C-alpha positions in Angstrom: -8.0 4.4 -33.8 -9.1 2.2 -31.0 -6.5 1.6 -28.4 -6.5 -2.4 -28.8 -6.0 -1.7 -32.6 -2.9 0.8 -31.9 -1.3 -1.8 -29.6 -1.8 -4.5 -32.1 0.1 -2.5 -34.5 3.0 -2.0 -32.4 2.9 -5.7 -31.5 3.0 -6.6 -35.2 6.0 -4.4 -35.8 7.9 -5.6 -32.9 7.2 -9.3 -33.3 7.8 -9.3 -37.0 10.4 -11.8 -38.6 12.7 -8.8 -39.2 12.8 -7.9 -35.8 13.6 -11.4 -34.2 16.0 -14.0 -35.3 13.4 -16.9 -34.6 9.8 -16.6 -35.0 7.8 -19.6 -34.2 3.9 -20.7 -34.0 2.6 -23.4 -31.5 -0.9 -24.7 -31.8 -2.7 -28.0 -32.5 -2.9 -27.2 -36.2 0.8 -25.9 -36.4 4.1 -27.6 -37.2 5.0 -27.3 -33.5 1.8 -28.6 -31.6 2.9 -27.4 -28.0 4.5 -24.4 -26.2 7.3 -26.6 -24.8 8.1 -27.6 -28.4 8.5 -24.0 -29.6 10.6 -23.1 -26.5 12.8 -26.1 -27.1 13.3 -25.2 -30.8 14.0 -21.4 -29.8 16.5 -22.7 -27.5 18.2 -24.9 -29.8 18.7 -22.1 -32.3 21.2 -20.4 -30.3 19.7 -16.9 -31.2 19.2 -14.3 -28.5 15.7 -13.0 -29.5 12.8 -15.2 -30.0 9.1 -14.9 -30.4 6.4 -17.7 -30.1 3.0 -17.0 -31.3 0.0 -19.0 -29.6 -3.3 -19.3 -31.3 -6.2 -17.3 -30.4 -8.9 -18.9 -28.1 -6.8 -22.2 -28.0 -5.8 -23.9 -24.6 -2.5 -25.4 -23.8 -3.0 -28.3 -21.3 0.7 -28.5 -20.5 3.6 -27.3 -18.1 6.2 -25.3 -19.7 9.9 -25.0 -18.8 12.0 -22.0 -20.0 15.7 -21.9 -18.8 18.3 -19.2 -19.9 16.4 -17.8 -22.8 15.1 -14.7 -24.1 11.6 -15.1 -25.4 8.5 -13.3 -26.1 5.3 -15.5 -26.0 2.5 -13.8 -27.8 -1.1 -15.2 -27.7 -4.4 -14.5 -29.8 -2.7 -15.2 -33.3 -5.1 -15.3 -36.1 -3.5 -18.6 -37.2 -0.2 -20.6 -37.8 1.9 -18.3 -39.9 -0.1 -15.3 -39.1 1.2 -12.1 -37.8 -2.0 -10.7 -37.0 -4.0 -10.9 -33.6 -7.5 -11.6 -32.9 -8.9 -8.5 -31.2 -10.0 -9.4 -27.7 -8.7 -13.0 -27.8 -6.2 -14.7 -25.5 -4.4 -18.0 -25.5 -4.7 -20.1 -22.4 -2.0 -22.1 -20.4 -4.5 -24.4 -18.5 -3.8 -26.7 -15.6 -5.5 -29.8 -17.0 -4.1 -33.5 -16.8 -3.6 -33.6 -13.1 0.2 -32.4 -13.0 1.2 -30.9 -9.9 3.8 -28.3 -10.9 3.6 -24.7 -12.3 2.2 -23.8 -15.5 5.3 -21.8 -16.4 8.6 -22.4 -14.8 11.7 -20.0 -15.7 15.3 -20.3 -14.6 18.8 -19.1 -15.3 19.3 -15.7 -16.6 16.1 -15.4 -18.8 14.2 -12.5 -20.3 10.4 -13.4 -20.9 7.7 -11.2 -22.2 4.3 -12.7 -21.9 1.3 -11.1 -23.9 -2.4 -11.8 -24.4 -2.3 -15.1 -22.4 -4.0 -16.6 -19.3 -2.7 -19.0 -16.6 -5.4 -20.8 -14.9 -6.5 -23.7 -13.0 -3.2 -25.2 -11.9 -1.8 -26.7 -8.8 1.9 -26.6 -7.6 1.6 -28.7 -4.3 4.3 -31.0 -4.6 8.3 -30.3 -4.3 9.0 -26.5 -3.6 5.3 -26.1 -4.4 5.7 -22.4 -5.6 3.9 -20.4 -8.3 1.0 -22.0 -9.2 0.6 -19.8 -12.5 4.3 -18.9 -13.0 7.5 -19.8 -11.0 10.6 -17.8 -11.7 13.7 -18.6 -10.0 16.5 -17.1 -11.5 17.8 -13.5 -13.0 16.7 -11.4 -15.7 12.9 -10.1 -16.1 9.4 -11.1 -16.6 7.0 -8.9 -18.2 3.2 -9.3 -18.3 1.1 -7.3 -20.8 -2.7 -8.0 -20.8 -2.1 -11.4 -18.9 -4.4 -13.1 -16.6 -3.2 -15.2 -13.7 -6.3 -16.8 -12.2 -7.6 -19.7 -10.0 -4.1 -21.0 -9.5 -2.8 -23.0 -6.2 0.4 -23.7 -4.6 1.9 -24.1 -1.3 3.3 -20.5 -1.5 2.8 -17.8 -4.3 -0.5 -18.9 -5.4 -0.3 -17.0 -8.7 3.2 -16.0 -9.1 6.4 -16.8 -7.2 9.5 -14.7 -8.1 12.8 -15.6 -6.4 16.1 -13.9 -7.6 18.9 -16.2 -7.9 22.4 -15.8 -9.4 21.6 -12.0 -10.0 18.5 -9.5 -9.9 15.2 -10.0 -11.2 12.6 -7.5 -12.1 8.9 -8.4 -12.6 6.8 -6.0 -14.5 2.9 -6.3 -14.2 1.8 -4.1 -17.1 -1.4 -2.9 -18.7 -4.4 -5.3 -18.8 -2.9 -7.7 -16.4 -4.8 -9.4 -13.4 -3.5 -11.6 -10.6 -7.0 -12.9 -9.8 -8.3 -15.3 -7.3 -5.3 -17.4 -6.6 -4.5 -19.2 -3.4 -1.3 -20.1 -1.1 -2.7 -23.2 0.4 -0.5 -23.3 3.5 2.2 -20.7 3.0 2.1 -17.2 2.0 1.6 -14.9 -1.0 -2.0 -15.7 -2.4 -1.4 -13.4 -5.5 2.0 -12.7 -5.7 5.2 -13.7 -3.5 8.8 -12.1 -3.9 12.2 -13.4 -2.7 15.9 -12.2 -3.0 16.9 -9.3 -5.1 13.5 -9.0 -6.7 11.7 -5.9 -7.5 8.0 -5.9 -8.6 6.9 -3.1 -10.9 3.0 -2.4 -11.1 2.6 1.0 -12.1 0.6 0.9 -15.3 -3.3 1.3 -15.7 -5.7 -1.6 -15.8 -3.7 -3.7 -13.3 -4.6 -5.4 -10.1 -4.2 -7.9 -7.4 -7.4 -9.0 -6.3 -9.3 -11.6 -4.5 -6.2 -13.9 -3.6 -5.9 -16.0 -0.5 -3.3 -17.0 1.9 -5.6 -18.2 4.7 -2.7 -19.7 7.0 -0.1 -17.3 6.0 1.3 -13.9 5.0 0.1 -11.6 2.3 -3.2 -12.4 0.7 -2.5 -10.2 -2.3 1.3 -9.7 -2.1 4.2 -11.2 0.3 7.5 -9.5 0.1 10.5 -10.9 1.8 13.6 -9.0 2.4 15.6 -7.8 0.4 12.6 -7.6 -2.2 10.9 -4.5 -3.3 7.5 -3.9 -4.7 6.6 -0.7 -6.5 2.9 -0.3 -6.6 1.7 2.8 -8.4 -1.4 1.4 -10.3 -4.7 3.4 -10.7 -6.5 0.0 -10.4 -8.5 -2.1 -12.9 -11.2 -0.3 -14.4 -11.8 1.6 -11.3 -11.5 -1.1 -8.8 -8.6 -0.8 -6.4 -5.0 -1.9 -7.1 -5.0 -4.2 -4.3 -8.4 -5.4 -3.6 -10.3 -7.9 -1.6 -7.3 -10.1 -0.8 -7.3 -12.3 2.4 -4.8 -13.7 4.6 -4.0 -14.5 8.2 -1.4 -11.7 8.3 -1.4 -9.0 5.8 -4.7 -9.3 3.8 -3.4 -6.7 1.0 0.2 -7.1 1.6 2.6 -8.5 3.9 6.3 -6.8 4.0 8.8 -9.2 6.1 12.5 -9.1 7.1 14.7 -11.9 6.4 17.9 -13.3 8.0 19.7 -14.0 4.8 19.5 -10.6 3.2 22.5 -8.3 3.2 22.5 -5.4 5.8 20.3 -2.4 5.1 18.5 -4.5 2.3 15.0 -4.1 3.8 11.7 -5.4 2.4 10.2 -2.4 1.1 6.9 -1.9 -0.4 6.3 1.6 -2.1 2.7 2.8 -2.6 2.3 5.8 -4.7 0.1 7.4 -7.1 0.8 7.9 -11.1 -2.8 9.0 -12.2 -3.7 12.1 -10.2 -7.6 11.2 -10.6 -7.0 7.6 -9.4 -4.8 7.3 -6.4 -3.2 3.9 -5.3 -5.9 2.3 -3.1 -5.6 -0.6 -0.8 -9.2 -1.5 0.0 -11.7 -4.3 1.2 -8.6 -6.7 2.5 -9.1 -9.0 5.3 -6.5 -10.4 8.0 -8.1 -12.9 10.2 -5.2 -12.1 12.8 -3.3 -8.9 11.9 -2.9 -6.1 9.3 -5.9 -5.9 7.2 -4.4 -3.4 4.5 -0.8 -3.9 5.2 1.5 -6.0 7.8 5.1 -5.3 8.6 7.2 -7.7 10.4 11.0 -7.5 10.9 13.2 -10.8 11.0 13.4 -12.2 14.7 17.0 -13.6 14.9 18.7 -10.3 15.9 19.3 -9.0 12.5 17.8 -5.7 12.8 19.5 -4.1 9.5 17.4 -6.0 7.5 13.8 -5.2 8.3 10.2 -4.4 6.7 9.3 -0.8 5.5 6.2 0.7 4.0 6.8 3.7 2.0 3.5 5.5 0.8 2.6 8.8 -1.1 -0.7 10.0 -2.1 -2.6 6.9 -1.1 -6.0 5.6 0.0 -6.1 2.6 2.7 -9.7 1.9 3.2 -12.3 -0.5 4.2 -10.0 -3.2 5.4 -11.1 -5.7 8.2 -8.5 -7.5 10.8 -8.8 -8.4 14.4 -5.8 -6.1 15.0 -4.4 -3.2 12.9 -7.5 -3.2 10.3 -5.6 -0.3 8.6 -1.9 -1.5 9.2 0.2 -3.3 11.6 3.7 -2.5 12.4 4.9 -5.6 14.2 7.8 -6.1 16.2 10.5 -8.9 16.5 11.9 -10.4 19.9 15.0 -11.9 19.5 16.9 -13.7 22.3 20.0 -12.0 23.5 19.5 -9.1 21.1 17.6 -5.9 21.6 14.0 -5.7 20.3 13.6 -4.3 16.9 10.5 -3.0 14.7 9.1 -2.2 11.5 8.6 1.3 10.0 5.9 3.1 8.0 6.6 6.5 6.3 3.6 8.2 5.0 4.3 11.2 2.7 7.7 11.4 4.2 10.7 12.3 1.7 10.6 12.8 -2.0 8.0 11.0 -4.0 9.4 7.9 -6.0 10.3 8.4 -9.7 7.0 8.5 -11.7 4.8 9.6 -8.9 2.6 12.3 -8.8 0.2 14.2 -6.5 -3.4 13.7 -6.1 -5.7 15.9 -8.3 -7.8 18.7 -6.7 -10.9 17.2 -4.8 -9.7 13.8 -5.2 -9.7 11.7 -1.8 -6.4 11.1 -0.8 -4.0 10.4 1.8 -6.5 8.5 3.9 -6.7 5.7 6.1 -10.5 5.6 6.3 -13.3 3.1 6.8 -11.2 0.3 8.2 -13.0 -2.0 10.8 -11.3 -4.1 13.6 -13.5 -7.1 13.9 -13.0 -10.9 14.4 -14.2 -13.6 11.7 -17.5 -13.6 13.6 -18.1 -10.0 13.1 -17.6 -9.1 16.6 -15.5 -6.1 17.6 -12.1 -6.6 19.1 -9.6 -5.0 21.3 -7.5 -3.9 18.0 -6.5 -0.6 16.6 -6.8 1.0 13.3 -3.1 1.5 13.4 -1.0 -0.8 15.7 2.7 0.2 16.1 4.8 -2.5 17.9 7.8 -2.2 19.9 10.6 -0.1 18.4 8.6 0.5 15.3 8.3 3.9 13.6 5.2 5.4 12.3 5.8 8.9 10.7 3.1 10.7 8.6 3.0 14.0 7.2 -0.5 14.6 5.6 -2.9 12.0 6.7 -6.6 12.1 7.3 -8.2 9.3 9.4 -12.0 9.0 9.0 -14.9 6.6 9.8 -12.6 3.8 11.4 -14.1 1.4 13.8 -11.8 0.2 16.4 -10.9 -0.1 20.0 -8.2 2.5 19.3 -7.3 4.7 16.5 -3.7 4.3 17.2 -2.0 2.0 19.7 1.7 1.9 20.3 3.2 -1.0 22.4 6.2 0.9 23.7 9.2 -0.6 25.6 11.3 0.5 22.8 14.8 -0.8 22.7 15.6 1.2 19.6 14.1 4.3 18.2 10.5 4.1 17.8 7.3 6.0 18.4 4.4 8.1 16.4 4.9 11.4 14.4 2.0 13.0 12.9 2.1 16.1 11.0 -0.8 17.7 9.1 -3.1 15.3 10.4 -6.8 15.1 10.6 -9.4 13.1 12.3 -13.0 12.8 12.2 -16.1 10.6 12.4 -14.3 7.6 13.9 -16.0 5.3 16.2 -13.6 4.3 18.9 -14.3 2.2 21.8 -11.3 3.3 24.1 -8.8 6.2 23.5 -8.0 7.9 20.2 -4.2 7.4 20.8 -3.0 4.9 23.4 0.7 4.5 24.4 1.8 1.6 26.4 5.4 0.8 27.9 8.3 3.0 28.0 10.5 5.0 25.7 7.5 6.0 23.5 7.7 9.4 21.8 4.8 10.9 20.3 4.6 14.2 18.2 1.4 15.7 17.1 1.9 18.9 14.9 -0.4 21.0 13.1 -3.3 18.4 13.4 -7.1 18.7 13.7 -8.5 16.1 15.9 -12.2 16.8 15.1 -15.1 15.3 16.5 -14.9 11.5 16.9 -17.1 8.9 18.8 -14.6 8.1 21.8 -16.2 5.8 24.5 -13.3 6.9 27.0 -12.8 9.6 29.3 -9.6 10.5 27.3 -8.3 11.3 23.9 -4.7 10.4 24.5 -3.6 8.1 27.2 -0.1 7.0 28.3 0.1 4.1 30.8 3.7 4.5 31.8 6.0 7.4 32.7 9.4 5.9 32.0 11.0 8.0 29.0 7.8 8.8 27.3 7.5 12.2 25.7 4.4 14.0 24.3 4.7 17.1 22.0 1.6 18.8 20.8 1.7 21.9 18.7 -0.2 24.1 16.5 -3.0 21.7 16.8 -7.0 21.6 17.5 -8.2 19.1 20.0 -12.1 19.1 19.5 -13.4 16.0 21.0 -16.3 17.3 23.1 -17.1 15.2 26.3 -13.6 13.9 26.9 -10.4 15.2 28.4 -7.4 15.8 26.3 -4.9 13.6 28.2 -4.1 10.9 30.6 -0.6 12.0 31.9 0.9 10.0 34.6 4.1 12.2 34.8 5.4 12.0 31.1 7.6 14.6 29.7 5.2 17.0 27.9 5.7 19.9 25.6 2.6 22.0 24.4 2.3 25.1 22.4 -0.4 27.0 20.4 -3.2 24.7 21.2 -7.3 25.1 20.9 -8.9 22.5 22.8 -12.3 21.6 24.5 -10.4 20.7 27.7 -7.5 22.6 29.2 -7.4 20.8 32.6 -5.0 18.2 31.5 -2.7 20.3 29.7 -0.3 23.1 31.1 -1.6 26.1 32.0 -0.2 28.8 29.5 -1.4 31.5 27.3 -1.0 29.9 24.0 -3.3 27.0 25.2 -6.7 28.1 24.7 -10.2 26.8 25.6 -12.8 26.9 22.8 -14.1 25.4 19.7 -13.2 25.9 16.0 -15.9 26.8 13.4 -15.8 24.4 10.6 -17.0 25.1 7.1 -19.3 22.2 7.1 -18.9 20.0 10.1 -22.1 17.8 9.1 -20.6 16.8 5.7 -17.1 16.3 7.0 -15.5 19.4 5.7 -13.1 20.4 8.6 -11.8 23.4 7.0 -12.1 26.4 9.2 -14.1 29.6 8.5 -12.2 32.7 8.4 -13.7 33.7 11.8 -12.6 30.6 13.5 -10.7 30.7 16.8 -8.0 28.5 15.4 -7.3 31.0 12.4 -4.2 33.3 12.6 -3.0 31.7 15.9 0.5 30.7 15.8 3.8 32.2 14.7 4.7 31.6 10.9 6.8 28.9 10.1 6.5 28.0 6.2 5.3 24.9 4.7 2.1 23.5 3.2 -1.2 22.1 4.8 -3.0 18.8 4.3 -4.3 20.2 1.0 -0.9 21.2 -0.2 -1.8 25.0 0.2 0.7 27.4 1.6 0.8 28.1 5.4 1.0 31.4 7.2 -1.8 33.2 5.3 -2.4 36.3 7.1 -6.0 37.1 6.9 -7.9 40.4 7.8 -8.6 39.4 11.4 -6.8 39.8 14.6 -3.8 37.6 15.2 -3.3 35.7 18.4 0.4 35.0 18.1 0.9 35.1 14.3 -0.7 34.4 11.0 -0.4 30.8 11.1 -3.8 28.8 11.5 -3.9 25.6 13.9 -5.0 22.6 12.7 -4.7 20.4 9.5 -5.9 23.1 7.0 -4.9 26.8 6.4 -7.7 29.0 5.3 -6.7 30.6 2.3 -7.3 34.3 1.1 -9.5 33.2 -1.9 -12.9 34.3 -0.7 -16.1 35.0 -2.7 -19.2 36.9 -1.2 -21.5 34.1 0.2 -18.9 31.6 0.9 -18.6 30.0 4.1 -15.2 31.6 5.0 -16.0 35.0 3.6 -15.4 38.2 5.9 -15.8 41.1 3.9 -17.4 41.5 0.4 -16.5 44.9 -0.7 -13.6 43.9 -2.7 -10.8 46.3 -1.3 -9.6 43.9 1.6 -8.1 41.2 -0.8 
């Protein structure tokens, strides 16, 4: 049975008169000619469960208000009194008549389910001016199934504004739902804006937030203000990325921001994770005219450091975004008069996956920040970084590949950390990036950097150094189990920082400590020309370091002892561990008589 027909059958059962106390129809040929009349009738009934059917392909040029009501509004009905839907049809909330408010306003403790409806062409530019399509200020839940919120405009929250008041609020963007081409005219949240104890859930297939705009504010696609949370695990819409081609001044894809009004430790949080192993969560082709092409993080600036901004991403792709600074992401800092500076945090594959999250499938591009470009609105290169880490901000990644980004720096940290901050990279890979200055640049003091089990494969680096520190005070660099393969450069500009190095293969040893486990040489890759940075079994970086457990960037076991001479142990250097699954003729074959394995 086709999916649409199957879903329709379910809807008929759930929305039948036996399942609801009140079942109503609204349409030009029905007894109740408007949606508002049907909502009012449902409210007057005093029943706790209500369903309102809208007529297929009919437009409703009205503004609807729902207050303290449990109601399902189901579009595409075949006619007044019919329990059958027209396959492929919708019903439309249309912004006609010049009214300057939201198409649907929800308040109080309400549970609202919307199915097979469209919200389009509304303007909410007077009063609070929030939520051109839907404005929910209250508690309860809002569920969208096969809903389109298109071409709406508001001061903020162009498509949807959700603000928890008097309790918690859950917003579910479910299958078949598009938040598309909406605009926050002068504030933030072009597609969706979240405030208060609101949680957005967008984890089902065929959902996306795309082509929305906040030209003067934050969050072209999504604006999250503490203590709000967004859980984005959608595989996208018919192959398109979940957060796609949105535009803002700050945070083209999403902006995550602290607030002075939220309870302590109730940070604004964005969770990005994969629910379909063949289609990882993607944040792609977004634009920030100022900072944070993919994601922008900003804590509150009033000295309230326990209510900040956090990105938590697992099994993701952030690609092809543009910004003047932080084309991939910006972790901004807040400076408060009389208080210590504090920053935001990005945790990539750190900690347990969220409920419902899965790993990416074999040979699926995943855990990448790739193809992002730092440039201005005129297409001119800027002094920005692919990833900018502000003062007292924390960037931690375990399993991250960074390819084909174009920027002044791949990673740039501001330093001068009043609180804990810095960069930590485990199981990381670079390769094919086009960098005008250093690959990693550290300014200011108290700036710790950890690089462990990474492969810095050949990039275009138009600088003398791969890593550069410009201040000695309190700065610490740890490099371990790592390959630095950046021909024509020196490994480190070191003005006297605390430096800890062990088990390193590098093209330059002159700027690193002279010790037996820091080796001058080049690895052998399986297919460097085509971007395969796995080492062949005879590569110099194979079976180099002492065993320590864990997995590599592919998720394969570490410490695989191959039948080659060990330097210090069975552990390979770099992002990948060469496995003992050879076949004759493969690039990493050592022996082919079948007795060694």
